Residue, then its C-alpha position, 0 to 999 in steps of 0.5 A: m500500500g505504501t508504493k501506491r501512495t508514493a506513486q500517487a504523490a509523485t503523479d500529483f507532484m508532476v501534474s501540478y508542476g507540469i500545469a504551473i510550467l505550462i501556464v508560465a510558458i503560455s504567459l511568456y509566449i503571449v508577452l513576447r508575441v505582443g511585444v511588451f519588451s520590444g522598443q517599438l512601444a517607446q514613444p519619440v521624445c521631443t523637448p522644445a525651446p520656449s515659443f515652440a512646440c513639438g508635434a511629431v518627429a521621425i527619422a528615416a534610415n537615410g538620415l532624413m528627419t521630418l518634424s511637425f511643430t508649432q511656433a508661438i513667437g507672436g507673429q509670422i516667421n520665415i524659416t530660411a535654414v534648418g540644422c539637425s545634428t547629434g551635437i552642439n558646437v563649442t559655442g553652444n549655439l550651432p550644430q556641431y555636424g552638418n549645416t554648421k553655419m545654418q546656410q540657406y538652400s541657395v547656398a547649401p542645397q545638400y542639407y535639404p531634400g529636394t527643394a525643401l526650404q528653397y523659398g523659405l517656410k512661412v509659419y504663422s503664430d500658433a500654426s503647425a508646420l512640417v519641415s524636412v532636413y537631413c540629420y548629421n553625426g560625427g560620421g556624416m549623414a546620420t543613417g541608421n538601421l530600422g529600430n535604432t535610436y537617434t538623438g539630436y537637436v534641431w536649429f532654425n534660422y528665421t526672420y520675423n515678418n515685417l523686419p529686414s531680411d538680414y535680421h535673422s535669429v538662429v535658435r536651437v528649437m528642440q532636442f529629440s530622440t526617436k527610432y529610425s523608421 
C-alpha cells in the first residue's frame, strides 16, 4: 500500500508542476508575441525651446528627419535654414555636424531634400508646420538601421515678418530622440 501512495504523490507532484510550467510558458509566449519588451512601444521624445512646440518627429534610415511643430513667437516667421545634428558646437549655439553655419538652400542645397526650404517656410503664430532636413553625426549623414535610436537637436534660422531680411535669429528649437523608421 505504501508504493501506491508514493506513486500517487509523485503523479500529483508532476501534474501540478507540469500545469504551473505550462501556464508560465503560455504567459511568456503571449508577452513576447505582443511585444511588451520590444522598443517599438517607446514613444519619440521631443523637448522644445520656449515659443515652440513639438508635434511629431521621425527619422528615416537615410538620415532624413521630418518634424511637425508649432511656433508661438507672436507673429509670422520665415524659416530660411534648418540644422539637425547629434551635437552642439563649442559655442553652444550651432550644430556641431552638418549645416554648421545654418546656410540657406541657395547656398547649401545638400542639407535639404529636394527643394525643401528653397523659398523659405512661412509659419504663422500658433500654426503647425512640417519641415524636412537631413540629420548629421560625427560620421556624416546620420543613417541608421530600422529600430535604432537617434538623438539630436534641431536649429532654425528665421526672420520675423515685417523686419529686414538680414535680421535673422538662429535658435536651437528642440532636442529629440526617436527610432529610425
